[in-house]
C-alpha positions as CSV (number, residue, x, y, z in Angstrom):
1,X,28.6,45.0,-9.6
2,X,30.7,47.7,-9.6
3,X,31.5,49.8,-6.8
4,X,32.3,53.1,-6.0
5,X,35.6,52.0,-4.8
6,X,36.6,51.2,-8.5
7,X,35.5,54.4,-9.7
8,X,36.8,56.3,-7.5
9,X,40.6,54.9,-8.4
10,X,40.4,55.3,-12.0
11,X,42.8,58.0,-12.8
12,X,41.5,61.2,-13.6
13,X,40.3,61.5,-17.0
14,X,40.2,58.5,-17.9
15,X,37.1,56.6,-17.3
16,X,35.3,52.5,-18.2
17,X,34.9,52.7,-22.2
18,X,37.7,55.6,-22.9
19,X,38.8,55.4,-26.6
20,X,42.7,54.9,-25.2
21,X,43.0,52.6,-28.4
22,X,42.9,49.5,-26.7
23,X,40.1,46.8,-28.6
24,X,37.3,46.5,-27.5
25,X,34.8,44.2,-26.4
26,X,31.8,44.0,-24.8
27,X,30.8,45.2,-21.4
28,X,30.1,42.6,-18.9
29,X,28.1,44.6,-16.9
30,X,25.7,45.2,-19.2
31,X,25.1,41.3,-20.2
32,X,25.3,40.3,-16.4
33,X,22.0,43.6,-15.6
34,X,20.2,41.8,-18.5
35,X,20.5,38.8,-17.2
36,X,19.1,40.4,-13.6
37,X,16.2,42.2,-15.6
38,X,15.3,39.0,-17.2
39,X,15.4,37.1,-13.8
40,X,13.0,40.2,-12.2
41,X,11.1,40.1,-14.8
42,X,9.6,36.3,-14.2
43,X,10.3,36.5,-10.8
44,X,7.8,39.7,-9.9
45,X,5.7,38.4,-12.8
46,X,5.4,35.9,-10.3
47,X,5.5,37.1,-7.3
48,X,2.2,39.5,-9.0
49,X,-0.1,36.7,-9.9
50,X,0.7,35.2,-6.6
51,X,-0.3,38.5,-4.7
52,X,-3.4,38.2,-6.6
53,X,-4.4,34.9,-6.2
54,X,-4.1,35.2,-2.1
55,X,-5.8,38.4,-1.9
56,X,-8.7,37.3,-4.6
57,X,-9.0,34.0,-2.3
58,X,-9.5,35.4,1.0
59,X,-11.1,39.0,-0.3
60,X,-13.8,36.8,-1.7
61,X,-15.7,35.4,1.7
62,X,-15.2,31.7,0.0
63,X,-11.6,30.7,1.8
64,X,-12.0,32.3,5.1
65,X,-14.8,34.8,6.3
66,X,-15.6,36.4,10.0
67,X,-14.1,40.0,10.6
68,X,-10.9,38.6,11.0
69,X,-10.4,37.6,7.5
70,X,-11.8,41.3,7.2
71,X,-8.4,42.7,8.7
72,X,-6.1,40.2,7.4
73,X,-8.0,41.3,3.9
74,X,-7.6,44.8,4.4
75,X,-3.9,44.4,5.7
76,X,-3.3,42.1,2.3
77,X,-4.5,44.5,0.2
78,X,-1.5,47.4,1.7
79,X,1.0,45.1,1.9
80,X,0.5,44.3,-2.4
81,X,-0.1,47.8,-3.1
82,X,3.2,48.8,-1.3
83,X,5.1,45.8,-2.8
84,X,3.4,46.8,-6.3
85,X,4.7,49.9,-6.0
86,X,8.2,48.5,-5.1
87,X,8.0,46.5,-7.8
88,X,7.7,49.3,-10.5
89,X,10.5,50.5,-9.2
90,X,13.5,47.7,-9.8
91,X,12.7,47.2,-13.5
92,X,13.7,51.1,-14.4
93,X,16.1,51.6,-11.4
94,X,18.2,48.4,-13.4
95,X,17.2,49.7,-17.1
96,X,18.7,52.7,-15.5
97,X,22.2,51.2,-14.7
98,X,22.2,49.8,-18.2
99,X,22.0,53.1,-19.7
100,X,24.6,54.3,-17.7
101,X,27.6,51.3,-19.2
102,X,29.6,52.3,-22.5
103,X,28.7,49.7,-24.4
104,X,32.1,48.3,-25.5
105,X,35.1,48.5,-22.7
106,X,38.6,47.2,-23.3
107,X,40.1,43.7,-22.3
108,X,41.8,44.7,-19.2
109,X,38.5,46.4,-18.2
110,X,36.5,43.8,-19.2
111,X,38.2,41.2,-17.4
112,X,38.1,43.3,-14.0
113,X,34.5,43.2,-14.6
114,X,34.5,40.0,-14.9
115,X,36.2,39.3,-11.6
116,X,33.6,42.2,-9.8
117,X,31.4,40.1,-10.5
118,X,31.8,36.6,-9.4
119,X,33.2,38.6,-6.2
120,X,36.7,38.4,-6.3
């Protein structure tokens, strides 16, 4: 991802996607963020399912019962609720980043973004 330092080094008056007469290409950062979002949707759906299954299994009293099981289930439910609240924030955060990105950038900007995304 582009660092804040990358944005700070741009000369005043210039910004990503500015219409400077150069040919424009699709913003590679948007593609990377969309791939991240798809991965997150898949992973968070699986995580929700696993947390729910575990909670139901422990809470049913069939798998494990007693005071320790009840305490463990109560803690699991608290952690599950906390995890759900975090999961519910991550996709909107990625969407907000996508919305900030210009759809098109210059070839040079795209090259720099790809290098940044690859860790160069």
